[in-house]
N, CA, C and O atoms as CSV, one atom per row, in Angstrom:
chain,resi,resn,atom,element,x,y,z
A,1,UNK,N,N,14.357,-19.676,-119.630
A,1,UNK,CA,C,13.011,-19.677,-119.099
A,1,UNK,C,C,12.409,-18.343,-119.045
A,1,UNK,O,O,13.073,-17.364,-118.705
A,2,UNK,N,N,11.031,-18.265,-119.408
A,2,UNK,CA,C,10.540,-17.065,-119.482
A,2,UNK,C,C,9.853,-16.692,-118.177
A,2,UNK,O,O,9.499,-17.527,-117.343
A,3,UNK,N,N,9.694,-15.409,-118.063
A,3,UNK,CA,C,9.194,-14.731,-116.769
A,3,UNK,C,C,7.720,-15.056,-116.897
A,3,UNK,O,O,7.111,-15.097,-117.966
A,4,UNK,N,N,7.153,-15.307,-115.568
A,4,UNK,CA,C,5.560,-15.540,-115.610
A,4,UNK,C,C,5.071,-14.263,-115.714
A,4,UNK,O,O,5.689,-13.329,-115.203
A,5,UNK,N,N,4.010,-14.092,-116.326
A,5,UNK,CA,C,3.102,-12.722,-116.032
A,5,UNK,C,C,2.691,-12.497,-114.873
A,5,UNK,O,O,2.159,-13.379,-114.200
A,6,UNK,N,N,2.876,-11.247,-114.441
A,6,UNK,CA,C,2.312,-10.820,-113.190
A,6,UNK,C,C,0.713,-11.169,-113.096
A,6,UNK,O,O,-0.098,-10.916,-113.986
A,7,UNK,N,N,0.468,-11.696,-112.049
A,7,UNK,CA,C,-1.028,-12.156,-111.550
A,7,UNK,C,C,-1.771,-10.623,-111.280
A,7,UNK,O,O,-1.714,-9.975,-110.234
A,8,UNK,N,N,-2.447,-10.269,-112.486
A,8,UNK,CA,C,-3.176,-9.058,-112.191
A,8,UNK,C,C,-4.655,-8.842,-111.344
A,8,UNK,O,O,-5.190,-7.851,-110.846
A,9,UNK,N,N,-5.018,-10.232,-111.439
A,9,UNK,CA,C,-6.317,-10.358,-110.808
A,9,UNK,C,C,-6.235,-10.489,-109.263
A,9,UNK,O,O,-7.232,-10.174,-108.613
A,10,UNK,N,N,-5.200,-10.898,-108.673
A,10,UNK,CA,C,-4.904,-10.922,-107.160
A,10,UNK,C,C,-4.659,-9.598,-106.527
A,10,UNK,O,O,-3.835,-8.885,-107.100
A,11,UNK,N,N,-5.200,-9.158,-105.492
A,11,UNK,CA,C,-4.984,-7.874,-105.162
A,11,UNK,C,C,-3.798,-7.839,-104.368
A,11,UNK,O,O,-3.550,-8.857,-103.722
A,12,UNK,N,N,-2.863,-6.680,-104.272
A,12,UNK,CA,C,-1.585,-6.614,-103.526
A,12,UNK,C,C,-1.914,-6.453,-102.132
A,12,UNK,O,O,-2.931,-5.947,-101.658
A,13,UNK,N,N,-0.790,-7.015,-101.459
A,13,UNK,CA,C,-0.788,-6.780,-99.950
A,13,UNK,C,C,-0.547,-5.286,-99.530
A,13,UNK,O,O,0.615,-4.916,-99.694
A,14,UNK,N,N,-1.269,-4.517,-99.108
A,14,UNK,CA,C,-1.113,-3.177,-98.566
A,14,UNK,C,C,-0.249,-2.832,-97.487
A,14,UNK,O,O,0.200,-3.696,-96.733
A,15,UNK,N,N,0.021,-1.571,-97.363
A,15,UNK,CA,C,1.026,-1.258,-96.268
A,15,UNK,C,C,0.107,-1.625,-94.948
A,15,UNK,O,O,-1.052,-1.209,-94.957
A,16,UNK,N,N,0.571,-2.390,-93.806
A,16,UNK,CA,C,0.051,-2.752,-92.778
A,16,UNK,C,C,-0.580,-1.604,-92.003
A,16,UNK,O,O,-1.558,-1.822,-91.288
A,17,UNK,N,N,-0.081,-0.456,-92.114
A,17,UNK,CA,C,-0.687,0.649,-91.005
A,17,UNK,C,C,-2.134,1.032,-91.938
A,17,UNK,O,O,-3.135,1.431,-91.343
A,18,UNK,N,N,-2.128,0.895,-93.185
A,18,UNK,CA,C,-3.359,1.211,-93.639
A,18,UNK,C,C,-4.634,0.153,-93.215
A,18,UNK,O,O,-5.809,0.343,-92.904
A,19,UNK,N,N,-3.859,-0.948,-93.354
A,19,UNK,CA,C,-5.025,-2.032,-93.119
A,19,UNK,C,C,-5.443,-1.811,-91.499
A,19,UNK,O,O,-6.632,-1.712,-91.196
A,20,UNK,N,N,-4.503,-1.749,-90.600
A,20,UNK,CA,C,-4.554,-1.473,-89.331
A,20,UNK,C,C,-5.572,-0.557,-88.915
A,20,UNK,O,O,-6.412,-0.694,-88.026
A,21,UNK,N,N,-5.359,0.436,-89.724
A,21,UNK,CA,C,-6.162,1.901,-89.471
A,21,UNK,C,C,-7.660,1.393,-89.753
A,21,UNK,O,O,-8.617,1.550,-88.995
A,22,UNK,N,N,-7.664,0.783,-90.938
A,22,UNK,CA,C,-8.923,0.441,-91.086
A,22,UNK,C,C,-9.857,-0.514,-90.155
A,22,UNK,O,O,-11.075,-0.446,-89.989
A,23,UNK,N,N,-9.001,-1.341,-89.648
A,23,UNK,CA,C,-9.533,-2.332,-88.814
A,23,UNK,C,C,-10.089,-1.701,-87.488
A,23,UNK,O,O,-11.060,-2.097,-86.844
A,24,UNK,N,N,-9.291,-0.665,-87.224
A,24,UNK,CA,C,-9.530,0.225,-85.862
A,24,UNK,C,C,-10.866,0.972,-86.266
A,24,UNK,O,O,-11.764,1.027,-85.426
A,25,UNK,N,N,-11.000,1.417,-87.227
A,25,UNK,CA,C,-12.221,2.117,-87.524
A,25,UNK,C,C,-13.363,0.977,-87.509
A,25,UNK,O,O,-14.482,1.286,-87.099
A,26,UNK,N,N,-13.140,-0.135,-87.884
A,26,UNK,CA,C,-14.191,-1.138,-87.869
A,26,UNK,C,C,-14.630,-1.247,-86.491
A,26,UNK,O,O,-15.828,-1.227,-86.207
A,27,UNK,N,N,-13.515,-1.385,-85.432
A,27,UNK,CA,C,-13.814,-1.719,-84.350
A,27,UNK,C,C,-14.695,-0.500,-83.316
A,27,UNK,O,O,-15.499,-0.665,-82.398
A,28,UNK,N,N,-14.181,0.620,-83.883
A,28,UNK,CA,C,-14.904,1.861,-83.294
A,28,UNK,C,C,-16.356,1.566,-83.877
A,28,UNK,O,O,-17.170,1.558,-82.953
A,29,UNK,N,N,-16.825,1.368,-84.879
A,29,UNK,CA,C,-18.184,1.206,-85.128
A,29,UNK,C,C,-18.809,0.211,-84.523
A,29,UNK,O,O,-20.007,0.355,-84.276
A,30,UNK,N,N,-18.183,-0.919,-84.184
A,30,UNK,CA,C,-18.691,-2.034,-83.433
A,30,UNK,C,C,-18.781,-1.420,-82.033
A,30,UNK,O,O,-19.880,-1.379,-81.480
A,31,UNK,N,N,-17.795,-0.988,-81.487
A,31,UNK,CA,C,-17.990,-0.398,-79.875
A,31,UNK,C,C,-19.164,0.515,-79.995
A,31,UNK,O,O,-20.086,0.330,-79.201
A,32,UNK,N,N,-19.255,1.385,-80.792
A,32,UNK,CA,C,-20.518,2.356,-81.056
A,32,UNK,C,C,-21.907,1.479,-81.040
A,32,UNK,O,O,-22.805,1.798,-80.261
A,33,UNK,N,N,-22.021,0.571,-81.765
A,33,UNK,CA,C,-23.293,-0.533,-81.963
A,33,UNK,C,C,-23.429,-1.035,-80.697
A,33,UNK,O,O,-24.567,-1.169,-80.246
A,34,UNK,N,N,-22.283,-1.397,-79.911
A,34,UNK,CA,C,-22.490,-2.048,-78.613
A,34,UNK,C,C,-23.048,-1.188,-77.608
A,34,UNK,O,O,-23.894,-1.669,-76.853
A,35,UNK,N,N,-22.644,0.215,-77.464
A,35,UNK,CA,C,-22.970,1.151,-76.780
A,35,UNK,C,C,-24.399,1.513,-76.786
A,35,UNK,O,O,-25.062,1.728,-75.771
A,36,UNK,N,N,-24.889,1.572,-78.178
A,36,UNK,CA,C,-25.974,1.836,-78.403
A,36,UNK,C,C,-26.956,0.976,-78.119
A,36,UNK,O,O,-27.970,1.539,-77.705
A,37,UNK,N,N,-27.030,-0.466,-78.212
A,37,UNK,CA,C,-27.643,-1.469,-77.547
A,37,UNK,C,C,-27.638,-1.509,-76.168
A,37,UNK,O,O,-28.667,-1.851,-75.585
A,38,UNK,N,N,-26.567,-1.191,-75.509
A,38,UNK,CA,C,-26.669,-1.099,-74.106
A,38,UNK,C,C,-27.881,-0.020,-73.800
A,38,UNK,O,O,-28.835,-0.207,-73.044
A,39,UNK,N,N,-27.588,1.187,-74.604
A,39,UNK,CA,C,-28.511,2.514,-74.066
A,39,UNK,C,C,-29.793,2.104,-74.448
A,39,UNK,O,O,-30.689,2.754,-73.910
A,40,UNK,N,N,-30.183,1.142,-75.286
A,40,UNK,CA,C,-31.518,0.981,-75.733
A,40,UNK,C,C,-32.149,-0.035,-74.647
A,40,UNK,O,O,-33.295,0.039,-74.204
A,41,UNK,N,N,-31.462,-0.716,-74.407
A,41,UNK,CA,C,-31.778,-1.938,-73.004
A,41,UNK,C,C,-32.070,-1.190,-72.007
A,41,UNK,O,O,-33.188,-1.227,-71.493
A,42,UNK,N,N,-31.094,-0.386,-71.577
A,42,UNK,CA,C,-31.150,0.760,-70.312
A,42,UNK,C,C,-32.295,1.361,-70.279
A,42,UNK,O,O,-33.003,1.354,-69.271
A,43,UNK,N,N,-32.648,2.022,-71.505
A,43,UNK,CA,C,-33.666,3.098,-71.647
A,43,UNK,C,C,-34.995,2.286,-71.648
A,43,UNK,O,O,-35.962,2.908,-71.208
A,44,UNK,N,N,-35.217,1.005,-72.063
A,44,UNK,CA,C,-36.353,0.570,-72.161
A,44,UNK,C,C,-36.860,-0.218,-70.641
A,44,UNK,O,O,-38.033,-0.489,-70.383
A,45,UNK,N,N,-35.691,-0.496,-69.744
A,45,UNK,CA,C,-35.532,-1.069,-68.622
A,45,UNK,C,C,-35.877,0.217,-67.509
A,45,UNK,O,O,-36.718,0.093,-66.619
A,46,UNK,N,N,-35.317,1.083,-67.664
A,46,UNK,CA,C,-35.396,2.097,-66.447
A,46,UNK,C,C,-36.544,3.217,-66.542
A,46,UNK,O,O,-37.033,3.836,-65.597
A,47,UNK,N,N,-36.853,3.328,-67.878
A,47,UNK,CA,C,-37.915,4.529,-67.949
A,47,UNK,C,C,-39.295,4.087,-68.256
A,47,UNK,O,O,-40.170,4.936,-68.428
A,48,UNK,N,N,-39.574,2.737,-68.342
A,48,UNK,CA,C,-40.975,2.422,-68.317
A,48,UNK,C,C,-41.331,1.954,-69.851
A,48,UNK,O,O,-40.552,1.596,-70.735
A,49,UNK,N,N,-42.695,2.068,-69.878
A,49,UNK,CA,C,-43.154,1.489,-71.085
A,49,UNK,C,C,-44.119,2.574,-71.946
A,49,UNK,O,O,-45.061,2.246,-72.668
A,50,UNK,N,N,-43.712,3.763,-71.724
A,50,UNK,CA,C,-44.512,4.753,-72.560
A,50,UNK,C,C,-44.273,4.773,-73.855
A,50,UNK,O,O,-43.191,4.296,-74.198
A,51,UNK,N,N,-45.018,5.216,-74.734
A,51,UNK,CA,C,-44.787,5.177,-76.074
A,51,UNK,C,C,-43.362,5.799,-76.662
A,51,UNK,O,O,-42.592,5.214,-77.424
A,52,UNK,N,N,-43.230,6.952,-76.188
A,52,UNK,CA,C,-41.882,7.616,-76.507
A,52,UNK,C,C,-40.570,6.831,-75.981
A,52,UNK,O,O,-39.499,6.810,-76.589
A,53,UNK,N,N,-40.793,6.285,-74.936
A,53,UNK,CA,C,-39.695,5.525,-74.498
A,53,UNK,C,C,-39.473,4.364,-75.101
A,53,UNK,O,O,-38.317,3.942,-75.114
A,54,UNK,N,N,-40.355,3.729,-75.623
A,54,UNK,CA,C,-40.411,2.530,-76.492
A,54,UNK,C,C,-39.727,2.905,-77.822
A,54,UNK,O,O,-38.730,2.347,-78.281
A,55,UNK,N,N,-40.420,3.952,-78.388
A,55,UNK,CA,C,-39.804,4.425,-79.792
A,55,UNK,C,C,-38.363,4.828,-79.373
A,55,UNK,O,O,-37.446,4.239,-79.946
A,56,UNK,N,N,-38.094,5.660,-78.545
A,56,UNK,CA,C,-36.616,5.990,-78.291
A,56,UNK,C,C,-35.717,4.568,-78.136
A,56,UNK,O,O,-34.607,4.496,-78.662
A,57,UNK,N,N,-36.257,3.507,-77.413
A,57,UNK,CA,C,-35.422,2.342,-77.380
A,57,UNK,C,C,-35.172,1.607,-78.722
A,57,UNK,O,O,-34.127,1.016,-78.997
A,58,UNK,N,N,-36.265,1.717,-79.528
A,58,UNK,CA,C,-36.249,0.983,-80.925
A,58,UNK,C,C,-35.456,1.771,-81.833
A,58,UNK,O,O,-34.839,1.191,-82.726
A,59,UNK,N,N,-35.398,3.027,-81.713
A,59,UNK,CA,C,-34.708,3.836,-82.653
A,59,UNK,C,C,-32.906,3.806,-82.126
A,59,UNK,O,O,-31.939,3.891,-82.883
A,60,UNK,N,N,-32.886,3.668,-80.718
A,60,UNK,CA,C,-31.548,3.286,-80.634
A,60,UNK,C,C,-30.907,1.715,-81.138
A,60,UNK,O,O,-29.730,1.513,-81.437
A,61,UNK,N,N,-31.910,0.789,-81.139
A,61,UNK,CA,C,-31.284,-0.511,-81.635
A,61,UNK,C,C,-31.312,-0.227,-83.094
A,61,UNK,O,O,-30.575,-0.987,-83.721
A,62,UNK,N,N,-31.894,0.574,-83.756
A,62,UNK,CA,C,-31.991,0.628,-85.256
A,62,UNK,C,C,-30.502,1.385,-85.699
A,62,UNK,O,O,-29.915,1.123,-86.748
A,63,UNK,N,N,-30.023,2.373,-84.681
A,63,UNK,CA,C,-29.033,2.976,-84.550
A,63,UNK,C,C,-27.786,1.942,-84.552
A,63,UNK,O,O,-26.858,1.914,-85.360
A,64,UNK,N,N,-27.993,1.155,-83.509
A,64,UNK,CA,C,-26.975,0.312,-83.519
A,64,UNK,C,C,-26.731,-0.314,-84.622
A,64,UNK,O,O,-25.576,-0.276,-85.047
A,65,UNK,N,N,-27.708,-1.013,-85.328
A,65,UNK,CA,C,-27.799,-1.744,-86.547
A,65,UNK,C,C,-27.006,-1.003,-87.636
A,65,UNK,O,O,-26.122,-1.565,-88.283
A,66,UNK,N,N,-27.338,0.206,-87.801
A,66,UNK,CA,C,-26.769,0.795,-88.883
A,66,UNK,C,C,-25.212,0.941,-88.577
A,66,UNK,O,O,-24.363,0.896,-89.467
A,67,UNK,N,N,-24.879,1.149,-87.007
A,67,UNK,CA,C,-23.416,1.251,-86.869
A,67,UNK,C,C,-22.799,-0.017,-87.264
A,67,UNK,O,O,-21.910,0.005,-88.115
A,68,UNK,N,N,-23.228,-1.265,-86.667
A,68,UNK,CA,C,-22.784,-2.434,-87.163
A,68,UNK,C,C,-22.505,-2.713,-88.492
A,68,UNK,O,O,-21.359,-2.921,-88.892
A,69,UNK,N,N,-23.595,-2.731,-89.274
A,69,UNK,CA,C,-23.741,-2.968,-90.631
A,69,UNK,C,C,-23.061,-2.101,-91.417
A,69,UNK,O,O,-22.561,-2.435,-92.492
A,70,UNK,N,N,-23.002,-0.904,-90.913
A,70,UNK,CA,C,-22.619,0.060,-91.933
A,70,UNK,C,C,-21.095,0.151,-91.786
A,70,UNK,O,O,-20.411,0.540,-92.732
A,71,UNK,N,N,-20.463,-0.263,-90.410
A,71,UNK,CA,C,-19.220,-0.155,-90.374
A,71,UNK,C,C,-18.373,-1.311,-90.857
A,71,UNK,O,O,-17.163,-1.197,-91.050
A,72,UNK,N,N,-19.066,-2.448,-91.048
A,72,UNK,CA,C,-18.676,-3.567,-91.718
A,72,UNK,C,C,-18.543,-3.402,-93.413
A,72,UNK,O,O,-17.606,-3.876,-94.056
A,73,UNK,N,N,-19.427,-2.799,-93.870
A,73,UNK,CA,C,-19.718,-2.529,-95.140
A,73,UNK,C,C,-18.623,-1.356,-95.485
A,73,UNK,O,O,-18.036,-1.395,-96.567
A,74,UNK,N,N,-18.384,-0.392,-94.609
A,74,UNK,CA,C,-17.306,0.632,-94.753
A,74,UNK,C,C,-15.996,-0.213,-94.758
A,74,UNK,O,O,-15.276,-0.171,-95.756
A,75,UNK,N,N,-15.666,-0.962,-93.704
A,75,UNK,CA,C,-14.448,-1.692,-93.866
A,75,UNK,C,C,-13.974,-2.549,-94.897
A,75,UNK,O,O,-12.794,-2.725,-95.202
A,76,UNK,N,N,-15.295,-3.231,-95.573
A,76,UNK,CA,C,-15.173,-4.197,-96.593
A,76,UNK,C,C,-14.537,-3.106,-98.047
A,76,UNK,O,O,-13.563,-3.385,-98.745
A,77,UNK,N,N,-15.312,-2.021,-98.168
A,77,UNK,CA,C,-15.185,-0.969,-99.194
A,77,UNK,C,C,-13.748,-0.456,-99.096
A,77,UNK,O,O,-13.074,-0.381,-100.123
A,78,UNK,N,N,-13.226,-0.085,-97.864
A,78,UNK,CA,C,-11.887,0.652,-97.808
A,78,UNK,C,C,-10.995,-0.455,-98.220
A,78,UNK,O,O,-10.212,-0.298,-99.157
A,79,UNK,N,N,-11.095,-1.840,-97.402
A,79,UNK,CA,C,-10.169,-2.902,-97.632
A,79,UNK,C,C,-10.122,-3.002,-99.225
A,79,UNK,O,O,-9.019,-2.687,-99.671
A,80,UNK,N,N,-10.911,-3.308,-100.025
A,80,UNK,CA,C,-10.928,-3.351,-101.310
A,80,UNK,C,C,-10.432,-2.144,-102.083
A,80,UNK,O,O,-9.874,-2.407,-103.148
A,81,UNK,N,N,-10.519,-1.059,-101.791
A,81,UNK,CA,C,-10.028,0.115,-102.421
A,81,UNK,C,C,-8.519,0.051,-102.069
A,81,UNK,O,O,-7.789,0.064,-103.060
A,82,UNK,N,N,-7.900,-0.015,-100.868
A,82,UNK,CA,C,-6.563,-0.141,-100.337
A,82,UNK,C,C,-5.854,-1.106,-101.541
A,82,UNK,O,O,-5.056,-0.719,-102.395
A,83,UNK,N,N,-6.327,-2.329,-101.372
A,83,UNK,CA,C,-6.035,-3.616,-102.103
A,83,UNK,C,C,-5.584,-3.254,-103.446
A,83,UNK,O,O,-4.447,-3.446,-103.879
A,84,UNK,N,N,-6.843,-2.559,-104.254
A,84,UNK,CA,C,-6.748,-2.666,-105.598
A,84,UNK,C,C,-6.175,-1.073,-105.989
A,84,UNK,O,O,-6.189,-0.657,-107.148
A,85,UNK,N,N,-5.706,-0.318,-104.899
A,85,UNK,CA,C,-5.273,0.919,-105.362
A,85,UNK,C,C,-6.172,2.002,-105.713
A,85,UNK,O,O,-5.681,3.034,-106.168
A,86,UNK,N,N,-7.355,1.905,-105.567
A,86,UNK,CA,C,-8.367,2.884,-105.907
A,86,UNK,C,C,-8.343,4.018,-104.951
A,86,UNK,O,O,-7.668,3.936,-103.925
A,87,UNK,N,N,-9.128,5.199,-105.267
A,87,UNK,CA,C,-9.314,6.292,-104.304
A,87,UNK,C,C,-10.289,5.665,-103.503
A,87,UNK,O,O,-10.931,4.692,-103.900
A,88,UNK,N,N,-10.443,6.233,-102.274
A,88,UNK,CA,C,-11.281,5.828,-101.116
A,88,UNK,C,C,-12.408,7.013,-101.277
A,88,UNK,O,O,-12.102,8.204,-101.215
A,89,UNK,N,N,-13.432,6.655,-101.442
A,89,UNK,CA,C,-14.804,7.020,-101.671
A,89,UNK,C,C,-15.635,7.140,-100.233
A,89,UNK,O,O,-15.642,6.167,-99.479
A,90,UNK,N,N,-16.280,8.268,-99.905
A,90,UNK,CA,C,-16.804,8.179,-98.481
A,90,UNK,C,C,-18.254,7.430,-98.730
A,90,UNK,O,O,-19.070,7.747,-99.596
A,91,UNK,N,N,-18.374,6.442,-97.841
A,91,UNK,CA,C,-19.591,5.587,-97.836
A,91,UNK,C,C,-20.836,6.187,-96.963
A,91,UNK,O,O,-20.676,7.200,-96.283
A,92,UNK,N,N,-21.895,5.605,-97.015
A,92,UNK,CA,C,-23.058,6.338,-96.405
A,92,UNK,C,C,-22.970,6.011,-95.014
A,92,UNK,O,O,-23.574,6.789,-94.275
A,93,UNK,N,N,-22.342,5.012,-94.446
A,93,UNK,CA,C,-22.321,4.543,-92.959
A,93,UNK,C,C,-22.308,5.877,-92.068
A,93,UNK,O,O,-23.244,6.248,-91.359
A,94,UNK,N,N,-21.124,6.505,-92.226
A,94,UNK,CA,C,-20.968,7.621,-91.328
A,94,UNK,C,C,-22.278,8.687,-91.477
A,94,UNK,O,O,-22.697,9.116,-90.401
A,95,UNK,N,N,-22.882,9.100,-92.549
A,95,UNK,CA,C,-23.960,9.906,-92.687
A,95,UNK,C,C,-25.170,9.333,-92.229
A,95,UNK,O,O,-26.004,10.047,-91.671
A,96,UNK,N,N,-25.364,8.096,-92.405
A,96,UNK,CA,C,-26.877,7.597,-91.774
A,96,UNK,C,C,-26.692,7.323,-90.411
A,96,UNK,O,O,-27.629,6.978,-89.692
A,97,UNK,N,N,-25.373,7.475,-89.954
A,97,UNK,CA,C,-25.372,6.869,-88.361
A,97,UNK,C,C,-25.572,8.476,-87.874
A,97,UNK,O,O,-26.165,8.613,-86.805
A,98,UNK,N,N,-25.264,9.326,-88.354
A,98,UNK,CA,C,-25.376,10.767,-88.045
A,98,UNK,C,C,-26.960,11.093,-87.882
A,98,UNK,O,O,-27.437,11.380,-86.784
A,99,UNK,N,N,-27.700,11.026,-89.024
A,99,UNK,CA,C,-29.045,11.082,-88.997
A,99,UNK,C,C,-29.737,10.267,-88.188
A,99,UNK,O,O,-30.821,10.633,-87.733
A,100,UNK,N,N,-29.280,9.227,-87.943
A,100,UNK,CA,C,-29.919,8.160,-86.757
A,100,UNK,C,C,-29.697,8.641,-85.337
A,100,UNK,O,O,-30.511,8.480,-84.427
A,101,UNK,N,N,-28.585,9.213,-85.235
A,101,UNK,CA,C,-28.303,9.941,-83.984
A,101,UNK,C,C,-29.305,11.092,-83.588
A,101,UNK,O,O,-29.941,11.169,-82.537
A,102,UNK,N,N,-29.315,12.043,-84.735
A,102,UNK,CA,C,-30.161,13.020,-84.501
A,102,UNK,C,C,-31.678,12.853,-84.172
A,102,UNK,O,O,-32.361,13.561,-83.432
A,103,UNK,N,N,-32.065,11.711,-84.918
A,103,UNK,CA,C,-33.602,11.350,-84.643
A,103,UNK,C,C,-33.627,10.475,-83.136
A,103,UNK,O,O,-34.662,10.328,-82.485
A,104,UNK,N,N,-32.563,10.046,-82.811
A,104,UNK,CA,C,-32.500,9.754,-81.290
A,104,UNK,C,C,-32.520,10.795,-80.456
A,104,UNK,O,O,-33.224,10.846,-79.448
A,105,UNK,N,N,-31.727,11.700,-80.849
A,105,UNK,CA,C,-31.667,12.947,-79.947
A,105,UNK,C,C,-32.904,13.642,-79.642
A,105,UNK,O,O,-33.262,14.025,-78.528
A,106,UNK,N,N,-33.679,13.796,-81.028
A,106,UNK,CA,C,-35.093,14.343,-81.085
A,106,UNK,C,C,-36.216,13.673,-80.205
A,106,UNK,O,O,-37.224,14.251,-79.798
A,107,UNK,N,N,-35.854,12.280,-79.966
A,107,UNK,CA,C,-36.680,11.330,-79.311
A,107,UNK,C,C,-36.320,11.495,-77.789
A,107,UNK,O,O,-37.167,11.343,-76.909
A,108,UNK,N,N,-35.054,11.805,-77.546
A,108,UNK,CA,C,-34.829,11.708,-76.242
A,108,UNK,C,C,-35.318,13.012,-75.654
A,108,UNK,O,O,-35.898,13.110,-74.572
A,109,UNK,N,N,-34.974,14.166,-76.612
A,109,UNK,CA,C,-35.626,15.688,-76.117
A,109,UNK,C,C,-36.848,15.654,-75.971
A,109,UNK,O,O,-37.290,16.369,-75.072
A,110,UNK,N,N,-37.760,14.892,-76.719
A,110,UNK,CA,C,-39.374,14.680,-76.356
A,110,UNK,C,C,-39.532,14.047,-75.511
A,110,UNK,O,O,-40.537,14.457,-74.930
A,111,UNK,N,N,-39.149,13.267,-75.058
A,111,UNK,CA,C,-39.028,12.367,-73.706
A,111,UNK,C,C,-38.876,13.245,-72.331
A,111,UNK,O,O,-39.630,13.197,-71.360
A,112,UNK,N,N,-37.676,14.080,-72.499
A,112,UNK,CA,C,-37.488,15.217,-71.412
A,112,UNK,C,C,-38.665,16.188,-71.334
A,112,UNK,O,O,-39.207,16.447,-70.260
A,113,UNK,N,N,-39.063,16.738,-72.540
A,113,UNK,CA,C,-40.059,17.758,-72.582
A,113,UNK,C,C,-41.327,17.339,-72.019
A,113,UNK,O,O,-42.021,18.149,-71.404
A,114,UNK,N,N,-41.744,15.920,-72.212
A,114,UNK,CA,C,-42.952,15.554,-71.607
A,114,UNK,C,C,-43.094,15.136,-70.113
A,114,UNK,O,O,-44.067,14.874,-69.407
A,115,UNK,N,N,-41.611,15.178,-69.881
A,115,UNK,CA,C,-41.482,15.057,-68.123
A,115,UNK,C,C,-41.521,16.098,-67.372
A,115,UNK,O,O,-42.078,16.136,-66.275
A,116,UNK,N,N,-40.757,17.292,-68.072
A,116,UNK,CA,C,-40.643,18.607,-67.582
A,116,UNK,C,C,-42.134,19.403,-67.575
A,116,UNK,O,O,-42.521,19.954,-66.545
A,117,UNK,N,N,-42.932,19.418,-68.809
A,117,UNK,CA,C,-44.167,20.051,-68.936
A,117,UNK,C,C,-45.207,19.686,-68.377
A,117,UNK,O,O,-46.253,20.311,-68.551
């Protein structure tokens, strides 16, 4: 009886430590998104309806969406790379999240400066 050819189309099972580390990273992105959503709701609720407040709240919601969607996309990309034995390339999620956080920081600073001055 001849040996069956290995199935090259089916991804191999990676070391569980790598899969679990990737899952922890996804959960960190999701926790960040939940925190940002809570912050957006708190800002809108407690700081009134001034344009800078509503803009900051909207920016926090957009940042939460970047964290949630970008984290999931990063998880899928890393999972495919781990299973196929390909190198891990840095995705755009962390960079986009960092830029969005800087925008939120600038909006928060603008709010504080309008209250101080």
